[in-house]
DSSP file (Angstrom, degrees, kcal/mol; ACC not computed):
  #  RESIDUE AA STRUCTURE BP1 BP2  ACC     N-H-->O    O-->H-N    N-H-->O    O-->H-N    TCO  KAPPA ALPHA  PHI   PSI    X-CA   Y-CA   Z-CA
    1    1 A X     >        0   0    0      0, 0.0     4,-2.2     0, 0.0     5,-0.2   0.000 360.0 360.0 360.0 -39.8    0.0    0.0    0.0
    2    2 A X  H  >  +     0   0    0      1,-0.2     4,-2.3     2,-0.2     5,-0.2   0.915 360.0  49.4 -62.9 -43.2    2.9    2.4    0.9
    3    3 A X  H  > S+     0   0    0      1,-0.2     4,-2.5     2,-0.2    -1,-0.2   0.864 109.0  53.0 -65.4 -35.7    4.5    1.8   -2.5
    4    4 A X  H  > S+     0   0    0      2,-0.2     4,-2.7     1,-0.2     5,-0.2   0.921 109.9  48.0 -64.1 -44.1    1.3    2.5   -4.3
    5    5 A X  H  X S+     0   0    0     -4,-2.2     4,-2.4     2,-0.2    -2,-0.2   0.898 111.9  49.5 -64.0 -40.2    0.8    5.8   -2.5
    6    6 A X  H  X S+     0   0    0     -4,-2.3     4,-2.2     2,-0.2    -2,-0.2   0.913 112.1  48.4 -65.2 -41.8    4.4    6.8   -3.3
    7    7 A X  H  X S+     0   0    0     -4,-2.5     4,-2.2     2,-0.2    -2,-0.2   0.923 113.0  46.6 -63.7 -44.7    3.9    5.9   -6.9
    8    8 A X  H  X S+     0   0    0     -4,-2.7     4,-3.1     1,-0.2     5,-0.3   0.884 111.5  52.7 -64.2 -38.5    0.6    7.9   -7.1
    9    9 A X  H  X>S+     0   0    0     -4,-2.4     5,-2.6    -5,-0.2     4,-1.9   0.902 108.8  50.3 -63.4 -40.6    2.3   10.8   -5.3
   10   10 A X  I  <>S+     0   0    0     -4,-2.2     5,-1.9     3,-0.2    -2,-0.2   0.939 118.3  37.1 -62.7 -47.0    5.1   10.8   -7.9
   11   11 A X  I  <5S+     0   0    0     -4,-2.2     5,-0.3     3,-0.2    -2,-0.2   0.916 128.3  31.2 -73.6 -44.0    2.8   10.8  -10.9
   12   12 A X  I  <5S+     0   0    0     -4,-3.1    -3,-0.2    -5,-0.2    -2,-0.2   0.558 134.8  18.1 -98.9  -8.4    0.0   13.1   -9.6
   13   13 A X  I  X5S+     0   0    0     -4,-1.9     4,-1.7    -5,-0.3    -3,-0.2   0.671 122.2  45.4-125.4 -48.5    1.9   15.4   -7.3
   14   14 A X  I  ><S+     0   0    0     -5,-2.6     4,-1.4     2,-0.2    -3,-0.2   0.916 111.2  52.1 -70.7 -41.9    5.6   15.5   -7.9
   15   15 A X  H >><S+     0   0    0     -5,-1.9     4,-1.0    -6,-0.3     3,-0.6   0.953 114.9  40.1 -61.9 -51.9    5.5   15.7  -11.7
   16   16 A X  H 3> S+     0   0    0     -5,-0.3     4,-2.0     1,-0.2     3,-0.2   0.857 112.0  58.7 -66.3 -29.4    3.1   18.7  -11.8
   17   17 A X  H 3X S+     0   0    0     -4,-1.7     4,-2.7     1,-0.2    -1,-0.2   0.781  95.5  63.8 -68.3 -24.6    5.0   20.3   -8.9
   18   18 A X  H <X S+     0   0    0     -4,-1.4     4,-1.3    -3,-0.6    -1,-0.2   0.924 106.5  43.1 -62.7 -43.2    8.2   20.1  -11.0
   19   19 A X  H  X S+     0   0    0     -4,-1.0     4,-1.9    -3,-0.2    -2,-0.2   0.910 114.4  51.1 -65.6 -42.3    6.5   22.6  -13.4
   20   20 A X  H  X S+     0   0    0     -4,-2.0     4,-2.3     1,-0.2    -2,-0.2   0.854 105.9  54.5 -65.9 -34.6    5.2   24.7  -10.5
   21   21 A X  H  X S+     0   0    0     -4,-2.7     4,-2.2     2,-0.2    -1,-0.2   0.851 105.7  53.2 -70.0 -31.9    8.6   24.9   -8.8
   22   22 A X  H  X S+     0   0    0     -4,-1.3     4,-2.1     2,-0.2    -1,-0.2   0.927 110.9  46.7 -64.0 -43.5   10.1   26.3  -12.0
   23   23 A X  H  X S+     0   0    0     -4,-1.9     4,-2.6     1,-0.2    -2,-0.2   0.876 110.2  54.0 -63.8 -37.0    7.3   28.9  -12.0
   24   24 A X  H  X S+     0   0    0     -4,-2.3     4,-2.5     2,-0.2    -2,-0.2   0.891 107.0  50.9 -64.8 -39.1    8.0   29.6   -8.3
   25   25 A X  H  X S+     0   0    0     -4,-2.2     4,-2.4     2,-0.2    -2,-0.2   0.919 112.0  46.4 -64.4 -43.1   11.7   30.1   -9.1
   26   26 A X  H  X S+     0   0    0     -4,-2.1     4,-2.6     2,-0.2    -2,-0.2   0.902 113.1  49.9 -64.8 -40.1   10.8   32.6  -11.8
   27   27 A X  H  X S+     0   0    0     -4,-2.6     4,-2.8     2,-0.2    -2,-0.2   0.887 110.2  51.0 -64.9 -38.5    8.3   34.3   -9.5
   28   28 A X  H  X S+     0   0    0     -4,-2.5     4,-2.6     2,-0.2     5,-0.2   0.930 111.8  45.9 -64.3 -45.7   11.0   34.5   -6.8
   29   29 A X  H  X S+     0   0    0     -4,-2.4     4,-2.4     1,-0.2    -2,-0.2   0.919 115.3  47.6 -62.9 -43.4   13.5   36.1   -9.1
   30   30 A X  H  X S+     0   0    0     -4,-2.6     4,-1.5     2,-0.2    -2,-0.2   0.895 112.8  47.8 -65.0 -40.6   10.8   38.5  -10.4
   31   31 A X  H  < S+     0   0    0     -4,-2.8    -2,-0.2     2,-0.2    -1,-0.2   0.894 113.8  46.9 -69.2 -39.0    9.7   39.5   -7.0
   32   32 A X  H >< S+     0   0    0     -4,-2.6     3,-0.9    -5,-0.2     4,-0.2   0.892 112.6  50.7 -67.2 -38.1   13.2   40.0   -5.7
   33   33 A X  H 3< S+     0   0    0     -4,-2.4     3,-0.3     1,-0.2    -1,-0.2   0.776 117.2  38.9 -70.5 -26.1   14.0   42.1   -8.8
   34   34 A X  T 3X S+     0   0    0     -4,-1.5     4,-2.3     1,-0.2     3,-0.5   0.110  77.3 116.0-110.9  22.2   11.0   44.3   -8.4
   35   35 A X  T <4 S+     0   0    0     -3,-0.9     8,-0.2     1,-0.3    -1,-0.2   0.810  86.1  37.6 -63.0 -29.3   11.0   44.7   -4.7
   36   36 A X  T  4 S+     0   0    0     -3,-0.3    -1,-0.3    -4,-0.2    -2,-0.1   0.569 116.4  52.5 -97.9  -9.5   11.6   48.4   -4.9
   37   37 A X  T  4 S+     0   0    0     -3,-0.5     2,-0.2     2,-0.1    -2,-0.2   0.807 108.9  46.0 -92.8 -34.4    9.4   49.0   -8.0
   38   38 A X  S  < S-     0   0    0     -4,-2.3     5,-0.0    -7,-0.1     0, 0.0  -0.581 108.5 -70.7-103.1 166.6    6.2   47.4   -6.8
   39   39 A X     >  -     0   0    0     -2,-0.2     4,-1.9     1,-0.1     3,-0.5  -0.341  45.9-126.0 -55.8 138.4    4.5   47.8   -3.4
   40   40 A X  H  > S+     0   0    0      1,-0.2     4,-2.8     2,-0.2     5,-0.2   0.834 107.7  56.0 -60.3 -35.6    6.5   46.0   -0.8
   41   41 A X  H  > S+     0   0    0      2,-0.2     4,-2.2     1,-0.2    -1,-0.2   0.891 106.5  50.7 -66.3 -37.4    3.6   43.9    0.4
   42   42 A X  H  > S+     0   0    0     -3,-0.5     4,-1.8     2,-0.2    -2,-0.2   0.942 113.6  44.4 -63.2 -47.8    3.0   42.5   -3.1
   43   43 A X  H  X S+     0   0    0     -4,-1.9     4,-2.2     1,-0.2    -2,-0.2   0.924 114.3  48.4 -64.2 -45.1    6.7   41.6   -3.5
   44   44 A X  H  X S+     0   0    0     -4,-2.8     4,-2.6     1,-0.2     5,-0.2   0.876 108.0  56.2 -64.2 -36.5    7.0   40.0   -0.1
   45   45 A X  H  X S+     0   0    0     -4,-2.2     4,-2.2    -5,-0.2    -1,-0.2   0.919 112.5  40.8 -60.0 -44.3    3.8   38.1   -0.6
   46   46 A X  H  X S+     0   0    0     -4,-1.8     4,-2.1     2,-0.2    -1,-0.2   0.784 111.8  55.7 -79.8 -25.9    5.2   36.5   -3.8
   47   47 A X  H  X S+     0   0    0     -4,-2.2     4,-2.5     2,-0.2    -2,-0.2   0.950 112.9  42.4 -64.8 -48.5    8.6   36.0   -2.3
   48   48 A X  H  X S+     0   0    0     -4,-2.6     4,-2.9     1,-0.2     5,-0.2   0.916 113.6  52.0 -64.0 -43.0    7.1   34.0    0.6
   49   49 A X  H  X S+     0   0    0     -4,-2.2     4,-2.3    -5,-0.2    -1,-0.2   0.911 111.7  47.3 -60.3 -42.0    4.7   32.1   -1.7
   50   50 A X  H  X S+     0   0    0     -4,-2.1     4,-2.3     2,-0.2    -2,-0.2   0.924 113.2  47.3 -65.3 -45.0    7.7   31.1   -3.9
   51   51 A X  H  X S+     0   0    0     -4,-2.5     4,-2.2     1,-0.2    -2,-0.2   0.898 112.4  50.0 -64.7 -39.7    9.8   30.0   -1.0
   52   52 A X  H  X S+     0   0    0     -4,-2.9     4,-2.3     2,-0.2    -1,-0.2   0.901 110.5  50.9 -63.6 -40.6    6.9   28.0    0.5
   53   53 A X  H  X S+     0   0    0     -4,-2.3     4,-2.1    -5,-0.2    -2,-0.2   0.891 109.2  49.8 -64.3 -39.8    6.3   26.4   -2.9
   54   54 A X  H  X S+     0   0    0     -4,-2.3     4,-2.1     2,-0.2    -1,-0.2   0.896 110.2  51.1 -65.4 -39.6   10.0   25.4   -3.1
   55   55 A X  H  X S+     0   0    0     -4,-2.2     4,-2.1     2,-0.2    -2,-0.2   0.903 109.2  51.0 -63.1 -41.1    9.8   23.9    0.4
   56   56 A X  H  X S+     0   0    0     -4,-2.3     4,-2.4     1,-0.2    -2,-0.2   0.881 108.5  51.6 -63.2 -38.1    6.7   22.0   -0.6
   57   57 A X  H  X S+     0   0    0     -4,-2.1     4,-2.4     2,-0.2    -1,-0.2   0.891 107.9  51.7 -66.0 -39.5    8.6   20.6   -3.7
   58   58 A X  H  X S+     0   0    0     -4,-2.1     4,-2.1     2,-0.2    -2,-0.2   0.906 110.4  49.6 -62.2 -40.7   11.4   19.5   -1.4
   59   59 A X  H  X S+     0   0    0     -4,-2.1     4,-2.2     2,-0.2    -2,-0.2   0.917 111.2  47.8 -65.3 -43.0    8.9   17.7    0.8
   60   60 A X  H  X S+     0   0    0     -4,-2.4     4,-3.0     1,-0.2     5,-0.3   0.870 110.5  52.4 -66.3 -35.0    7.3   16.0   -2.2
   61   61 A X  H  X S+     0   0    0     -4,-2.4     4,-2.7     2,-0.2     6,-0.9   0.891 108.5  51.8 -64.3 -38.6   10.8   15.0   -3.5
   62   62 A X  H  X S+     0   0    0     -4,-2.1     4,-1.0     4,-0.2    -2,-0.2   0.902 114.1  42.7 -63.1 -41.8   11.4   13.6    0.0
   63   63 A X  H  < S+     0   0    0     -4,-2.2    -2,-0.2     2,-0.2    -1,-0.2   0.932 122.9  36.8 -69.7 -46.0    8.2   11.5   -0.2
   64   64 A X  H  < S+     0   0    0     -4,-3.0    -2,-0.2     1,-0.2    -3,-0.2   0.881 130.5  24.3 -78.0 -39.7    8.6   10.4   -3.8
   65   65 A X  H  < S-     0   0    0     -4,-2.7    -3,-0.2    -5,-0.3    -1,-0.2   0.318 105.0-106.8-116.9   7.4   12.3    9.8   -4.2
   66   66 A X     <  +     0   0    0     -4,-1.0     2,-0.2    -5,-0.3    -4,-0.2   0.709  49.0 172.8  79.0  20.4   13.5    9.2   -0.6
   67   67 A X        -     0   0    0     -6,-0.9     2,-0.7    -9,-0.1    -1,-0.2  -0.477  40.8-114.8 -60.3 127.2   15.3   12.5    0.1
   68   68 A X        +     0   0    0     -2,-0.2     2,-0.3    -5,-0.0    -1,-0.1  -0.553  51.9 154.8 -77.0 112.3   16.2   12.2    3.7
   69   69 A X        -     0   0    0     -2,-0.7     2,-0.0    -7,-0.1    -3,-0.0  -0.977  49.5-100.5-131.1 146.8   14.4   14.8    5.8
   70   70 A X     >  -     0   0    0     -2,-0.3     4,-2.8     1,-0.1     5,-0.2  -0.365  36.7-118.3 -58.4 145.4   13.4   14.8    9.4
   71   71 A X  H  > S+     0   0    0      1,-0.2     4,-2.0     2,-0.2    -1,-0.1   0.886 114.1  46.1 -58.9 -41.7    9.7   13.8    9.9
   72   72 A X  H  > S+     0   0    0      2,-0.2     4,-2.4     1,-0.2    -1,-0.2   0.890 112.1  50.6 -70.7 -38.9    8.8   17.1   11.5
   73   73 A X  H  > S+     0   0    0      2,-0.2     4,-2.6     1,-0.2    -2,-0.2   0.922 110.7  49.6 -63.4 -43.3   10.7   19.1    8.8
   74   74 A X  H  X S+     0   0    0     -4,-2.8     4,-2.5     2,-0.2    -2,-0.2   0.903 109.7  51.8 -62.5 -40.5    9.0   17.2    6.1
   75   75 A X  H  X S+     0   0    0     -4,-2.0     4,-2.2    -5,-0.2    -2,-0.2   0.925 110.7  47.4 -61.7 -45.0    5.6   17.9    7.8
   76   76 A X  H  X S+     0   0    0     -4,-2.4     4,-2.6     1,-0.2    -2,-0.2   0.919 112.8  49.1 -62.5 -43.3    6.4   21.7    8.0
   77   77 A X  H  X S+     0   0    0     -4,-2.6     4,-2.4     2,-0.2    -2,-0.2   0.877 109.4  52.4 -64.9 -37.7    7.5   21.7    4.3
   78   78 A X  H  X S+     0   0    0     -4,-2.5     4,-2.1     2,-0.2    -1,-0.2   0.922 111.3  46.9 -62.5 -43.3    4.3   19.8    3.3
   79   79 A X  H  X S+     0   0    0     -4,-2.2     4,-2.5     2,-0.2    -2,-0.2   0.921 112.1  49.6 -64.7 -44.6    2.2   22.4    5.1
   80   80 A X  H  X S+     0   0    0     -4,-2.6     4,-2.4     1,-0.2    -1,-0.2   0.899 110.3  51.3 -61.8 -40.1    4.1   25.3    3.5
   81   81 A X  H  X S+     0   0    0     -4,-2.4     4,-2.3     2,-0.2    -1,-0.2   0.895 110.0  48.7 -63.4 -40.6    3.7   23.8    0.1
   82   82 A X  H  X S+     0   0    0     -4,-2.1     4,-2.6     2,-0.2     5,-0.2   0.904 110.6  50.9 -66.4 -40.9   -0.1   23.4    0.6
   83   83 A X  H  X S+     0   0    0     -4,-2.5     4,-2.5     1,-0.2    -2,-0.2   0.927 111.5  48.3 -60.5 -44.7   -0.3   27.0    1.7
   84   84 A X  H  X S+     0   0    0     -4,-2.4     4,-2.5     2,-0.2    -2,-0.2   0.918 112.3  47.9 -62.1 -44.7    1.6   28.2   -1.3
   85   85 A X  H  X S+     0   0    0     -4,-2.3     4,-2.4     2,-0.2     5,-0.2   0.913 113.1  47.2 -64.5 -44.0   -0.5   26.1   -3.7
   86   86 A X  H  X S+     0   0    0     -4,-2.6     4,-2.8     2,-0.2    -1,-0.2   0.914 113.4  48.6 -65.0 -42.4   -3.8   27.3   -2.2
   87   87 A X  H  X S+     0   0    0     -4,-2.5     4,-2.6    -5,-0.2    -2,-0.2   0.916 112.1  48.7 -64.5 -42.3   -2.7   31.0   -2.2
   88   88 A X  H  X S+     0   0    0     -4,-2.5     4,-2.0     2,-0.2    -2,-0.2   0.926 114.4  45.1 -63.5 -44.6   -1.5   30.7   -5.8
   89   89 A X  H  X S+     0   0    0     -4,-2.4     4,-2.0     2,-0.2    -2,-0.2   0.931 113.8  49.8 -64.3 -44.9   -4.8   29.1   -6.9
   90   90 A X  H  X S+     0   0    0     -4,-2.8     4,-3.2     1,-0.2     5,-0.2   0.890 109.5  52.0 -60.8 -40.7   -6.8   31.7   -4.9
   91   91 A X  H  X S+     0   0    0     -4,-2.6     4,-2.0     1,-0.2     8,-0.2   0.897 109.3  49.6 -64.4 -40.4   -4.9   34.6   -6.4
   92   92 A X  H  <>S+     0   0    0     -4,-2.0     5,-0.8    -5,-0.2     4,-0.4   0.866 117.3  40.4 -66.3 -36.6   -5.5   33.3   -9.9
   93   93 A X  H  <5S+     0   0    0     -4,-2.0     3,-0.4     2,-0.2    -2,-0.2   0.904 115.4  50.6 -77.2 -43.2   -9.3   32.9   -9.2
   94   94 A X  H  <5S+     0   0    0     -4,-3.2    -2,-0.2     1,-0.2    -3,-0.2   0.913 116.2  38.5 -64.2 -45.5   -9.7   36.1   -7.2
   95   95 A X  T ><5S-     0   0    0     -4,-2.0     3,-1.7    -5,-0.2    -1,-0.2   0.483  97.4-141.7 -89.3  -2.1   -8.0   38.5   -9.7
   96   96 A X  T 3 5S-     0   0    0     -3,-0.4    -3,-0.2    -4,-0.4     5,-0.1   0.852  73.4 -36.0  47.1  51.1   -9.5   36.7  -12.7
   97   97 A X  T 3 <S+     0   0    0     -5,-0.8    -1,-0.3     3,-0.7     4,-0.2   0.459 107.5 115.8  88.9   0.3   -6.5   37.0  -15.0
   98   98 A X  S <  S+     0   0    0     -3,-1.7    -2,-0.1     2,-0.2     3,-0.1   0.905  95.4  19.0 -68.6 -39.0   -5.2   40.4  -13.9
   99   99 A X  S    S-     0   0    0      1,-0.4     2,-0.3    -8,-0.2    -1,-0.1   0.878 141.5 -27.7 -94.1 -50.9   -2.0   38.9  -12.5
  100  100 A X        -     0   0    0     -9,-0.2    -3,-0.7    -8,-0.1     2,-0.5  -0.966  60.0-116.5-157.8 164.1   -2.0   35.6  -14.3
  101  101 A X        -     0   0    0     -2,-0.3     2,-0.3    -4,-0.2    -8,-0.1  -0.932  22.6-139.4-112.7 129.9   -4.4   33.2  -15.8
  102  102 A X        -     0   0    0     -2,-0.5     2,-0.3   -10,-0.2     6,-0.1  -0.622  26.7-110.2 -84.1 145.7   -4.8   29.7  -14.5
  103  103 A X        -     0   0    0     -2,-0.3     2,-0.2     4,-0.1     8,-0.1  -0.587  35.9-151.0 -73.9 131.3   -5.3   26.9  -17.0
  104  104 A X        +     0   0    0     -2,-0.3     3,-0.4     4,-0.1     4,-0.3  -0.538  52.4  34.0 -98.2 170.1   -8.8   25.5  -16.8
  105  105 A X  S  > S-     0   0    0      1,-0.2     4,-1.9    -2,-0.2     5,-0.2  -0.497 116.3 -24.7  88.6-157.5   -9.9   22.0  -17.5
  106  106 A X  H  > S+     0   0    0      1,-0.2     4,-2.7     2,-0.2    -1,-0.2   0.855 135.0  54.3 -64.1 -37.6   -8.0   18.8  -17.0
  107  107 A X  H  > S+     0   0    0     -3,-0.4     4,-2.6     1,-0.2    -1,-0.2   0.906 108.3  49.9 -65.7 -39.4   -4.6   20.3  -17.1
  108  108 A X  H  >>S+     0   0    0     -4,-0.3     4,-2.3     2,-0.2     5,-0.7   0.883 111.3  49.1 -64.0 -38.8   -5.6   22.8  -14.4
  109  109 A X  I  X>S+     0   0    0     -4,-1.9     5,-2.2     2,-0.2     4,-0.6   0.930 114.3  45.5 -64.9 -44.5   -6.9   20.0  -12.2
  110  110 A X  I  <5S+     0   0    0     -4,-2.7     5,-0.4     1,-0.2    -2,-0.2   0.873 116.0  46.9 -65.2 -37.1   -3.7   18.0  -12.7
  111  111 A X  I  <5S+     0   0    0     -4,-2.6    -2,-0.2    -5,-0.2    -1,-0.2   0.849 132.6   9.3 -76.2 -35.2   -1.5   21.1  -12.1
  112  112 A X  I  X5S+     0   0    0     -4,-2.3     4,-1.7    -5,-0.2    -3,-0.2   0.809 125.9  46.8-114.5 -48.2   -3.3   22.3   -8.9
  113  113 A X  I  X<S+     0   0    0     -5,-0.7     4,-2.7    -4,-0.6     5,-0.2   0.913 109.7  52.2 -71.1 -42.5   -5.8   19.9   -7.5
  114  114 A X  H  ><S+     0   0    0     -5,-2.2     4,-2.4     1,-0.2     5,-0.2   0.946 112.4  43.7 -62.0 -49.9   -3.7   16.7   -7.7
  115  115 A X  H  > S+     0   0    0     -5,-0.4     4,-2.6     1,-0.2     5,-0.2   0.906 114.4  51.6 -61.7 -37.7   -0.7   18.1   -5.8
  116  116 A X  H  X S+     0   0    0     -4,-1.7     4,-2.3     2,-0.2    -2,-0.2   0.917 110.4  48.9 -63.4 -42.2   -3.0   19.8   -3.2
  117  117 A X  H  X S+     0   0    0     -4,-2.7     4,-2.4     1,-0.2    -2,-0.2   0.937 114.6  43.5 -63.0 -47.2   -4.8   16.5   -2.6
  118  118 A X  H  X S+     0   0    0     -4,-2.4     4,-2.4     2,-0.2    -2,-0.2   0.846 111.5  53.9 -71.8 -32.6   -1.6   14.5   -2.2
  119  119 A X  H  X S+     0   0    0     -4,-2.6     4,-2.2    -5,-0.2    -1,-0.2   0.935 110.7  47.8 -61.7 -44.3   -0.1   17.2    0.0
  120  120 A X  H  X S+     0   0    0     -4,-2.3     4,-2.4    -5,-0.2    -2,-0.2   0.924 110.8  50.9 -62.4 -45.0   -3.2   17.0    2.2
  121  121 A X  H  X S+     0   0    0     -4,-2.4     4,-2.4     1,-0.2    -1,-0.2   0.923 112.7  45.9 -58.7 -45.3   -3.0   13.2    2.3
  122  122 A X  H  X S+     0   0    0     -4,-2.4     4,-2.5     2,-0.2    -1,-0.2   0.833 109.2  55.1 -71.5 -30.8    0.7   13.2    3.3
  123  123 A X  H  X S+     0   0    0     -4,-2.2     4,-2.3     2,-0.2    -1,-0.2   0.946 110.5  46.0 -63.1 -47.0    0.1   15.9    5.9
  124  124 A X  H  X S+     0   0    0     -4,-2.4     4,-2.2     1,-0.2    -2,-0.2   0.927 113.7  48.9 -61.3 -45.5   -2.6   13.8    7.6
  125  125 A X  H  X S+     0   0    0     -4,-2.4     4,-2.5     1,-0.2    -1,-0.2   0.906 111.3  49.6 -61.8 -41.5   -0.4   10.7    7.4
  126  126 A X  H  X S+     0   0    0     -4,-2.5     4,-2.6     2,-0.2    -1,-0.2   0.882 109.2  51.9 -66.4 -37.3    2.6   12.6    8.9
  127  127 A X  H  X S+     0   0    0     -4,-2.3     4,-1.9     2,-0.2    -1,-0.2   0.901 111.1  48.0 -64.3 -39.7    0.3   13.9   11.7
  128  128 A X  H  X S+     0   0    0     -4,-2.2     4,-2.1     2,-0.2    -2,-0.2   0.908 112.4  48.9 -66.1 -41.5   -0.7   10.3   12.4
  129  129 A X  H  X S+     0   0    0     -4,-2.5     4,-1.9     1,-0.2    -2,-0.2   0.894 111.6  48.9 -65.6 -39.6    2.9    9.1   12.4
  130  130 A X  H  X S+     0   0    0     -4,-2.6     4,-1.3     2,-0.2    -1,-0.2   0.885 109.6  52.6 -66.2 -36.9    4.0   11.9   14.7
  131  131 A X  H  < S+     0   0    0     -4,-1.9    -2,-0.2     1,-0.2    -1,-0.2   0.898 110.7  47.1 -65.5 -39.9    1.1   11.0   17.1
  132  132 A X  H  < S+     0   0    0     -4,-2.1    -1,-0.2     1,-0.2    -2,-0.2   0.840 109.0  55.4 -68.2 -33.1    2.2    7.4   17.1
  133  133 A X  H  <        0   0    0     -4,-1.9    -1,-0.2     1,-0.2    -2,-0.2   0.765 360.0 360.0 -71.7 -24.9    5.8    8.4   17.7
  134  134 A X     <        0   0    0     -4,-1.3    -1,-0.2    -3,-0.2    -2,-0.2   0.476 360.0 360.0 -83.3 360.0    4.9   10.4   20.8
């Protein structure tokens, strides 16, 4: 069962997150480059969102490919990744294409909903494992 979950996580969460982490890196560079040109809150919001997304990608890499992370560190990174994903999706819906346009349809579901679902599943599993460890 564990191997099936890891395989599904790799296909449905890690693969789309690879594309999202590239976008997060570009957003981070853009936000850092425009920190003095745009309102500071806007830049800081996207800097944090990008860093949280990169942390989430590290956590998914740890789950999918066995990158060694402490259980608590991985849990924190999973939570940060979910926060980043939800904020990015919310920003795309709220501003309706003013900042960026989210892809609709199956690709949008694969890109956003699948990683969010698997991040949530792994957060719950990590909370259960931590509870058993205590």
